N, C-alpha and C positions, 0 to 999 in steps of 0.2 A: 706657811710650811708647805714641803713638797710631798709629792706622792711616796718618794722613797722614805722620807721621815715617818710619815703615817704607817707604812710598811714595817718599818723598824719597831715602832712602838707596838704594833700587833704582834710582830714575831717574838718580842719580850714575854708577852702573855700566852703564846701558843708555842712554847719551846718544846713541849712533849708531842707535837704534832708535826708531821712531816707536811711541808708547804704543798706537796702534790695532793694531799688528803683534803685539803681545804678548798672548797668550790670557789672558783674565781669570783663569781658574783657575791658570795660570802665576804671575801676580801675587799671587793670594791664597796659593798654596803659599810663596812667597818670603817673604811677610810673616809667615806663620806660623813658618816657620824661623827668621827673624831674631828673632821674638819667643822662641823656644825657645833660641836661641843666647844672647841677651843677659839673659834674664829667668828662666830655669829652671836654677838652678846644678846640680842633680843629674843633668841629661841630658847625656851626654858628646856632644862636638862631631860624632864620627863617626857616632853613632847619628842624630842630627838630619840630618846630611847624607844618609846612606843612606835614611833613612825618607822625605824628601821628594822624592828623586829616584825612589823606587819609587812613591810615590803619583802622581807625574807620569806615569810608565808606565800606570798604571791609568787615570787620570782626564783626562788631556790628550792633547796630540797628539803625533804619532809622533817627533818630534824635540825635544819639550819637555824630556825627561829631560837630553839633552846641553846645552841651553841654561841650564836650572836648575842643572846642576853647575858649569858655568863661572861664572855669576854667584856662586853661593853660595862656591865656592872663592876668587874674588877678595874677597868681603865678609869671609870667615873670616880670610884673611890680613890685611886692613885691621884688623878687630877685635882681632886678636892683637897687631898692632903698636902698635895705640892702648890696649891693655891693658883692653878692654872686656869681653872674655869672662873671666867669674869663675866656675869651676866648683869644687865643693867635694864631698867625699866620697870614698869608697874608690875608689881607681883613677883619679881625676880631678885630683888635685893634681901 
């Protein structure tokens, strides 16, 4: 999947936000997390979620971790409902 498609997925969950108000690093972190969730079958969902929340605390704004957590929670729920998350391996099935 391309960066544009990840961006579209994010924009569907942030429709009340002006794109100019979202920090660039937040968008990048969310795109990276979507990639991990959908395309890396051996990385657990919780690991991805925690990893990108922690990265946002280090590299982005003070409130970014809460914003990213909220968006990713919604996306994970949607991905699970659509059966898009395919995890394989010990402890992931």
